[in-house]
LUMTI-625349 format. One record per residue: residue in three letters; x, y, z of N, C-alpha, C in turn. Coordinates in steps of 0.05 Angstrom, whole numbers, plus 5000, padded with zeros to 4 digits. Atoms other than C-alpha are relative to their C-alpha. Example, Ala and Ser with C-alpha at 12.3 -4.5 7.8 and 13.67 -1.06 7.14 Angstrom:
<Ala <5018 4976 5000> <5246 4910 5156> <5018 5024 5000>>
<Ser <4984 4976 4999> <5273 4979 5143> <4985 5022 5014>>
***
This chain:
<Met <4976 4988 4996> <0107 4124 2702> <5013 5010 4974>>
<Ser <4986 4985 5021> <0147 4167 2656> <5022 4981 4990>>
<Ser <4979 5010 5013> <0199 4144 2609> <5022 5016 4989>>
<Ala <4979 4981 5011> <0265 4169 2582> <4998 5000 4970>>
<Arg <4994 4997 5028> <0277 4192 2513> <5026 5012 4992>>
<Val <4974 4986 5012> <0338 4214 2469> <4989 5023 4992>>
<Ala <5002 4972 5009> <0341 4287 2460> <5005 5004 4971>>
<His <4994 4992 5029> <0339 4314 2388> <5007 5029 5001>>
<Ala <4994 4972 5002> <0360 4380 2360> <4979 5019 5009>>
<Thr <5023 4983 4992> <0289 4407 2374> <4998 5003 5033>>
<Asp <5002 5001 4971> <0303 4392 2448> <5022 5018 5010>>
<Ala <4978 4986 4992> <0365 4437 2453> <4995 5020 5024>>
<Glu <5003 4978 4979> <0335 4494 2492> <4990 4984 5025>>
<Ala <5009 5014 4977> <0300 4448 2542> <5027 4986 5016>>
<Val <4978 5011 4989> <0365 4409 2552> <5017 5020 5015>>
<Ala <4983 4978 4989> <0405 4473 2562> <4989 5013 5023>>
<Gly <5012 4990 4975> <0355 4500 2611> <5005 4979 5023>>
<Leu <4998 5019 4977> <0361 4438 2653> <5033 5001 5009>>
<Ile <4973 4996 4993> <0438 4444 2649> <5008 5022 5017>>
<Val <4995 4977 4986> <0436 4516 2670> <4988 4999 5031>>
<Glu <5008 5005 4975> <0395 4494 2729> <5014 4982 5018>>
<Phe <4984 5016 4986> <0441 4441 2748> <5023 5016 5007>>
<Arg <4977 4983 4992> <0498 4490 2746> <4993 5018 5024>>
<Asp <5006 4984 4976> <0458 4533 2793> <5000 4985 5026>>
<Trp <5005 5017 4979> <0445 4476 2839> <5028 4993 5011>>
<Ile <4974 5005 4989> <0519 4461 2843> <5017 5023 5009>>
<Gly <4985 4975 4991> <0539 4531 2858> <5019 5013 4979>>
<Arg <4978 4988 5018> <0573 4550 2794> <4986 5020 4985>>
<Thr <5012 4976 5017> <0564 4611 2747> <5004 4996 4971>>
<Glu <4996 5004 5030> <0591 4582 2681> <4988 4971 4995>>
<Pro <5004 4983 5024> <0569 4565 2629> <4978 5020 5003>>
<Asp <5022 4984 5002> <0526 4623 2616> <4978 4986 4983>>
<Pro <5021 5013 5014> <0459 4604 2585> <5005 4998 4969>>
<Ala <4993 5004 5027> <0481 4620 2515> <5022 4980 4993>>
<Gly <4977 5020 5002> <0545 4582 2525> <4989 4968 5005>>
<Ala <5009 5028 4996> <0506 4520 2552> <4984 4994 4975>>
<Leu <5013 5010 5023> <0460 4523 2492> <5017 4993 4976>>
<Ala <4985 5007 5022> <0516 4527 2441> <5015 4972 5005>>
<Ser <4986 5024 4998> <0551 4467 2476> <4982 4979 4997>>
<Val <5021 5020 5005> <0485 4428 2478> <4997 4995 4970>>
<Arg <5005 5000 5029> <0475 4440 2404> <5019 4984 4989>>
<Arg <4977 5010 5012> <0546 4419 2390> <4998 4969 5006>>
<Leu <4999 5028 4990> <0539 4354 2431> <4978 4987 4986>>
<Leu <5023 5016 5014> <0470 4335 2397> <5010 4992 4973>>
<Glu <4993 5005 5025> <0506 4335 2333> <5026 4978 4999>>
<Asp <4975 5018 4998> <0566 4289 2360> <4986 4971 5003>>
<Pro <5013 5028 5001> <0550 4213 2348> <5010 4985 5028>>
<Asp <4991 5011 4977> <0590 4198 2412> <4988 5014 5025>>
<Ala <5012 4983 4980> <0546 4243 2456> <4968 4999 4999>>
<Glu <5032 5001 4999> <0470 4236 2479> <4991 5015 5023>>
<Phe <5012 4991 4976> <0426 4270 2526> <4972 4982 5000>>
<Leu <5025 5015 4995> <0367 4232 2555> <4984 5019 5018>>
<Leu <5018 4987 4986> <0304 4268 2578> <4978 4985 5012>>
<Ala <5024 5013 4991> <0249 4248 2625> <4983 5017 5016>>
<Gly <5021 4984 4995> <0184 4275 2646> <4986 5015 4980>>
<Asp <5012 4986 5022> <0132 4315 2607> <4985 5020 5014>>
<Pro <4976 4996 5015> <0151 4366 2602> <5027 4993 5015>>
<Ala <4976 5009 4988> <0224 4349 2616> <5010 5013 5023>>
<Asp <4994 4994 4974> <0241 4354 2688> <5028 4989 5009>>
<Ala <4978 5013 4989> <0306 4313 2686> <5015 4995 4972>>
<Val <4983 5004 5023> <0366 4305 2639> <5027 4983 5009>>
<Cys <4976 5019 4994> <0424 4256 2635> <5018 5002 4974>>
<Gln <4983 5001 5021> <0484 4267 2591> <5019 4976 4998>>
<Leu <4982 5024 5005> <0520 4207 2560> <5022 5006 4980>>
<Arg <4982 4999 5017> <0586 4204 2528> <5015 4971 4994>>
<Tyr <4991 5027 5005> <0618 4144 2491> <5030 5005 4991>>
<Arg <4971 4999 5008> <0692 4130 2479> <5012 4971 4998>>
<His <4989 5028 5000> <0730 4068 2456> <5023 4997 5020>>
<Ser <4979 5008 4982> <0771 4031 2503> <5021 4981 4992>>
<Val <4981 5017 5009> <0834 3997 2486> <4998 4974 5019>>
<Trp <5004 5021 4978> <0821 3954 2552> <4980 4978 4996>>
<Thr <5020 5021 5006> <0758 3921 2528> <4993 4997 4971>>
<Gly <5002 5004 5030> <0759 3931 2455> <4972 5010 4991>>
<Thr <5032 4987 5001> <0689 3965 2460> <4997 5027 5010>>
<Asp <5007 4971 4987> <0660 4032 2477> <4992 4998 5030>>
<Asp <5010 4997 4971> <0655 4055 2547> <4979 5018 5000>>
<Cys <5021 4977 4998> <0594 4097 2566> <5007 5013 5025>>
<Val <4995 4984 4979> <0606 4153 2612> <4976 5018 5007>>
<Ile <5026 4982 4991> <0546 4183 2650> <5015 5024 5010>>
<Glu <4989 4973 4991> <0569 4259 2653> <4983 5012 5019>>
<Asp <5013 4986 4980> <0513 4287 2688> <4972 4984 4999>>
<Val <5029 5008 4993> <0442 4267 2720> <4990 5021 5015>>
<Phe <5012 4977 4986> <0399 4326 2740> <4971 4995 5001>>
<Val <5027 4998 4995> <0328 4326 2767> <4993 5025 5010>>
<Arg <5010 4976 4986> <0292 4391 2779> <4988 4995 5027>>
<Glu <5009 5000 4971> <0276 4403 2851> <4971 4991 5003>>
<Arg <5030 5007 4995> <0200 4399 2841> <4995 4971 4991>>
<Ala <5007 5026 5008> <0205 4331 2811> <5018 4977 5013>>
<Arg <4984 5020 4986> <0254 4298 2857> <4982 4982 5020>>
<Gly <5014 5016 4988> <0234 4238 2892> <4977 4985 4985>>
<Gly <5019 5009 5014> <0187 4220 2835> <5011 4977 4981>>
<Gly <4987 5024 5016> <0236 4165 2802> <5009 5007 4975>>
<Leu <4987 4993 5025> <0259 4207 2745> <5029 4993 4998>>
<Gly <4969 5002 4999> <0333 4200 2766> <5006 4968 4994>>
<Arg <4999 5029 5005> <0321 4120 2766> <4993 4995 4973>>
<Ile <5008 5003 5029> <0286 4125 2697> <5025 5006 4982>>
<Leu <4974 4990 5017> <0348 4162 2670> <5023 4979 5002>>
<Val <4980 5020 5000> <0398 4115 2697> <4996 4975 4988>>
<Ala <5009 5024 5011> <0360 4054 2676> <5005 5003 4969>>
<Ala <4998 4996 5029> <0355 4084 2606> <5030 5003 4989>>
<Ala <4970 4999 5006> <0430 4101 2607> <5012 4975 4994>>
<Ile <4988 5023 5001> <0448 4032 2619> <4990 4984 4976>>
<Glu <5011 5011 5024> <0404 4009 2567> <5010 5010 4970>>
<Arg <4989 4988 5023> <0429 4056 2515> <5028 4987 4997>>
<Ala <4972 5011 5002> <0501 4033 2535> <5002 4973 4988>>
<Arg <4999 5027 5013> <0483 3960 2522> <4993 4998 4971>>
<Glu <5002 5000 5029> <0453 3976 2455> <5019 5009 4982>>
<Arg <4978 4989 5017> <0516 4010 2433> <5020 4978 5004>>
<Gly <4977 5023 4997> <0556 3946 2453> <5021 5005 5022>>
<Cys <4983 4992 4978> <0588 3980 2511> <5001 4977 5020>>
<Thr <4999 5025 4980> <0615 3930 2562> <5008 5018 5032>>
<Arg <4998 4985 4977> <0630 3986 2617> <4984 5022 4999>>
<Ile <5013 4975 5002> <0593 4045 2640> <5012 5012 5029>>
<Gln <4987 4985 4979> <0623 4096 2687> <4988 5027 5010>>
<Leu <5013 4971 4993> <0603 4159 2728> <5017 5010 5023>>
<Asp <4989 4989 4976> <0627 4205 2782> <4979 5015 5013>>
<Thr <5017 4984 4988> <0589 4239 2834> <5012 5008 5027>>
<Gly <4986 4987 4971> <0605 4280 2901> <4996 4978 5020>>
<Glu <5002 5019 4979> <0619 4234 2959> <4980 5004 5017>>
<Gly <5019 4992 4983> <0573 4273 3000> <4970 4999 4989>>
<Asn <5026 5000 5009> <0515 4266 2953> <4989 4970 5005>>
<Ala <5009 5025 4992> <0480 4208 2988> <4975 4990 4984>>
<Pro <5022 5008 5015> <0415 4205 2946> <5012 4987 4976>>
<Ala <4988 5009 5026> <0459 4199 2883> <5015 4975 5005>>
<Leu <4987 5027 4993> <0503 4145 2915> <4985 4979 5001>>
<Ala <5017 5022 4997> <0447 4107 2937> <4986 4991 4973>>
<Leu <5013 5006 5025> <0412 4109 2868> <5023 4983 4982>>
<Tyr <4980 5011 5013> <0476 4090 2835> <5005 4970 5008>>
<Arg <4993 5025 4988> <0493 4032 2882> <4978 4984 4997>>
<Ser <5026 5015 5004> <0420 4008 2874> <5003 4984 4973>>
<Phe <4998 5013 5032> <0440 3993 2798> <5027 4981 5000>>
<Gly <4976 5017 5001> <0505 3957 2819> <5026 5015 4999>>
<Phe <4973 4986 5000> <0556 4013 2811> <5017 4997 5025>>
<Glu <4984 5004 4978> <0613 4006 2853> <5021 5020 4998>>
<Ser <4976 4979 5000> <0674 4053 2873> <5028 4987 4998>>
<Gly <4972 5012 5002> <0729 4000 2869> <5004 4994 4970>>
<Ser <4989 5008 5027> <0768 3986 2805> <5002 4973 4993>>
<Gly <4992 5031 5004> <0784 3912 2816> <5027 4999 4990>>
<Glu <4970 4999 5010> <0854 3932 2794> <5016 5001 5028>>
<Pro <4982 4995 4977> <0915 3931 2844> <5002 5027 5007>>
<Gly <4996 4972 4993> <0921 3994 2883> <4974 5009 5013>>
<Gly <5028 4989 4982> <0850 4002 2913> <4978 5013 4980>>
<Arg <5021 4985 5014> <0795 4045 2892> <5010 5017 4980>>
<Asp <4992 4978 5021> <0795 4091 2830> <4994 5025 5012>>
<Val <5003 4972 4990> <0806 4164 2846> <4997 5016 4974>>
<Met <5001 4984 5023> <0782 4216 2796> <5015 5024 5009>>
<Leu <4988 4976 4996> <0829 4273 2789> <4995 5021 4977>>
<Arg <5003 4983 5020> <0825 4337 2750> <5017 5027 5005>>
<Met <4982 4977 4997> <0864 4400 2732> <4987 5020 4978>>
<Ser <5010 4978 5020> <0840 4466 2702> <5024 5009 4982>>
<Leu <4979 4993 5020> <0878 4487 2637> <4993 5029 4996>>
***
């Protein structure tokens, strides 16, 4: 079975291509391919961001971001995106990426890992729950709710 690897500058075009395919899959038109490539190159230089790739050639990508938490005194890991090309779905690449993301977070000393996904994305929810991800916060007030606003 395939394993995941951390993307490097030489992987920028492969990562950007997967991001554009993900964009198409979710029905968006932005970023354009040049914008995606520019953003991927910028993030590949950021010590608080990583992309993981799986497959040979790469058929799956996971974007990770790290940020320090005042609540834990350690970094949190945020899984920003997980995408597997349609031709490779069902082959375990998503599972490989999530497992690698958890391992990368542990290696960095993170004590929490977070993500969001669409509530109707049953395969993604099943995958994340199989690793132990939960929708509740454990804090008073019930489940976490992700909110956003365009600026």
